[in-house]
N, C-alpha and C positions, 0 to 999 in steps of 0.2 A: 155314608148316604147319599143319594143322589137328592135331585130336583123334587121329585115325584114324593119323597118324604119331609120336604121342608115345613109343609103346613101341620103335618103328623106331628113333626118334632116340636113347633110352638105349643101344641096341645099335650105335649108330653112333660115338654120343660114347666108348664104353670102345674100340672098335676105333681110332677115330683117335687116342684119348690113347696106346694100348697101341704104337701105331706111329712115333709122332710123332718121336721122338729118331733111329731109325732112318732114319726120311724126310729128316731135316734134314740128316744127315750126306750123304745120297746126294745130294742136291739143292744145296748146298754145295760138294760136289766136282765132281759134273757140270756144275754152272754151267746147267744147263736147267732141270729141273724147278721149278714153284714148288707150295706146298703153303699152303691157307688153311683153317682152323678156325673157324667161327663157335659160340659156345657163351654160353649166357643160359637165362632163363625164358621162358615164355609161357602164356598164359592164354587157354582156351579152354573151350567147352562140355562138359559129364563126356560126355556121348551125345549121337546125334541128336535134336534138340528140347527138350534140355533147359535149365532155368532155372539151371541150380548149374552152378558153375564150377571146374575143375581146373587147379593148375597143375603143369605140363609142360617137359620141356627143348626148349630152340627150338635147333635145331642143323645143322650144315651143314659138308660136309668136301668140299672140292674139288681139284683138281691139274690144271695145266697145262703144257705146253710153249709155248704162245703167248705174244705181247704181254701179252694179258688173260685172265682168266677167264672161261668162258662163261657167260651167263646163266641162273640160276635162279630161279625165283618162291619166294619167302620161304613159301607154303602147299603147294606140290607136295609129292606122295607121294615116297619114297623110289626112285632109280632111276638108272640110268645107261645112255645112249646105246650099245647094241650095233652098229648099223648107221646110217652116214653115207652119204647121197647127194645132194653139193649144199647144198641147203638144208634138206634133211628129216632128220629122223633119228627111231629106233624104237627101242625098249628094254623091259626090264623094269622093275614096279614092284611095290612092296608097301607094307603097313602093319598096323597093328592096331587093333582099340576095345576097349577095355575093357568090362568085365562092366556088366550093370545090372541090379541085384536089386528084390526089391520094397519092401527099406528104403530104397533109392536114390533110388526114385521116388516115393515115400511112400504106395502103392497096392496091393493084391493082384493085381499083375500079373503074367503068367510071366515068369521071369528070362531075359534074353540074354546068353548066356554069352560069354567073352571071344571076339573075333575075328579070326581071324588071314585077310588079305585079300592075294589074290595076283593080278598082272595085267600090264598092259602100257600102253606109251602111245605116240603120235606125236605129232611136231610140226614143224613149218614154221616157216620164217622167210624171206617172200617180200622184207624188207628188213631190214637190220639194227636201224630202230628198231621192228619187229611182229614178235612171238612167238606164234601160234596153236598149241596144245596140245590133245588128245584122249586121253583115257586111261579106261580101264574096267577093274574087277577082281571077282574073285568071293571072295565069302566061306567058306571053307574048314572053318568052326566058326562057332558062334555066330550071325547071322543067317542065314546060308547062301545069301544074294542075291549078286545081280547090283547093282553099283552104277556109277557113271563118273563123269566132269565134264568140261565145254569150256569151254577158257579162251583169254583172250585180254590179252597185256600188251604197251602201248606202253613201248619203254625209251630212255630217254637218259642218256648217259654220257660221262664224260672218261676213257676206258680203265679202269683199277682206282683211279683218286684217289676217284671218286663216282659212283653208279650208282641212278637212281630210276626206279620201273615203277608203272603203274597198269594196271588193267584189269578187265572183268567176267569173271564167274563163273557156270555154271548147272550145280548139280549133279544128278544122276539117280540113280534106283532101280527096281528091278523091285517086282513084286507082295510079293514073296519078304522082300525086303530091308523094305519099308515096313509089312507086316504085323506084322514083330518090333518094330518101334520105334514105330507109331501103331495099330497094330492092337487091337481090343477082341472076342476073342471072346464068343459067349453064354456059356462058361462062366465067364472071366474078368467077363463084365459083372455077372453074378450076384455075387461076390465083393465087388469093387471098386466096385461102385455106379455105374460108368460106362457110358454107352449102348453098344450093340455097334457095331463101325464096322469095315468089310472096305475097308482101302483096295487100290487099283490101282496099277499102275505109272506112271512118269512122270517129270516133273521136279520134284523136289524143295525146290529153293531156288534163288532167283537172289541173285547180290550182287556186291562190289567188294573189291579187294585194293589196297593201294599198298604199298611199300616201298622204304627207302632204306640205301644203304651209301657210308659215308665213311671212307676212310683218312685218318688222323689223323698217323701217323707210318709208316716203311718197315715195319714190324712190326705195328701196331696201328689197329686202326680200329673203327667201331660198325656197328650193324645194326638197323633198328627196321620192323616192318610192323605192319598193321591190316587187318583184314578185318570185314567185315557182310555176313551172308547174312539175306534173309528166307524163310522156310517159305512155300511157296505150294502150292494144288492139296490132294490129299488129306494132304497132310502136316501141311497147314496146318488143315486143317477138323477134323481128328482131333481127339478128346474129351481124349485123352493131352495133346494139345497145348494146347489151350485150357483145361484144367483143372489140370494138373500141370507142363506145360513152357510155352513161349515160343516165339512165331513169329520174333522177332528171336535170331540167333545170332552174335553179335560174338565177335572173339579178336584177340589183338596181343600181341607179343614182341618184346622188345630184349635185345640181346647185343654180346660183345664181339668183335672178329674178331682171329686172328693169322695173320700170313703170315710163311711161313720156306722158306728154300732160295732157289736162282736167284741171278741178279747184281744184280737190282734191289734 
C-alpha cells in the first residue's frame, strides 16, 4: 500500500474498528463469514519523487464466505470487485495523496494540493498462482491528472496459514500529473533557481513488490511487505527529482492481523 492510499487507510481503519464487534458476533452466529483486519505502520515517500518519508497506517479489511481469503496485494489501492466473471473481476478504486508545499520540498515551487483520486481496476487470474491487474485513476483535486499502474503477482500459499507474493510494477502518469510533481514552469524557474522543465506523460516508474502473510494462531497473524520503485523517463530527468528528490522510491510496512468469525 503506497502513499496515495494512506488517507484511504485511515478511513478504512475507522470503519473496520467501528463495525468489528457487530461483524464478529454475526460471523460466529452464522458460522459462515470470516473477517480479517490487518493494521500496522508503513513508511513511504511523502509524495511522488520525494526523498522524504512519512509514516502512515498499513491496513486492510477483508471478509469471505469461502475457504480462504481472496488475494490482495499489499500495495494496491483501496477497492472492491463489483463484477466477477470467471477468472476476471472489475471494480472501483480510490486513494488520496497529501499536499506538497514549497516548505515541504525546500524550494519556491507551486503547491500541489491535497488530491482525491477515483478510478477503477480490472484484474485476471489465468491460474491460481498468477494475478495481473490494471488500474487507472483521475485526480479530482490537487494534481488533477490521470495516473495508473500495471502489476503482476506470483502467489504461493497454504490456504490462509501463509501467503507469499512477489511481482513487478509499472506506474503511469499523464502530462498533467507529471507537470504537478516534476515540472518547473518558467515563472517557477525564476523563483526556485531550477531550470525550466516541461515533462510529458508516460511511464513514471518501474518497480518490484514482495509481501508475506503468516497466521500464528487461530486469530492472530503477521503481515509484512516491501516495495522498491525507480523513477524513469521525464520523472527521473526532472530537476525537481535530481536536485530536491530521489529516483529511488522505497516503501515498507509491518502489521498484525486479527481474524474472527466463522468456524475455523
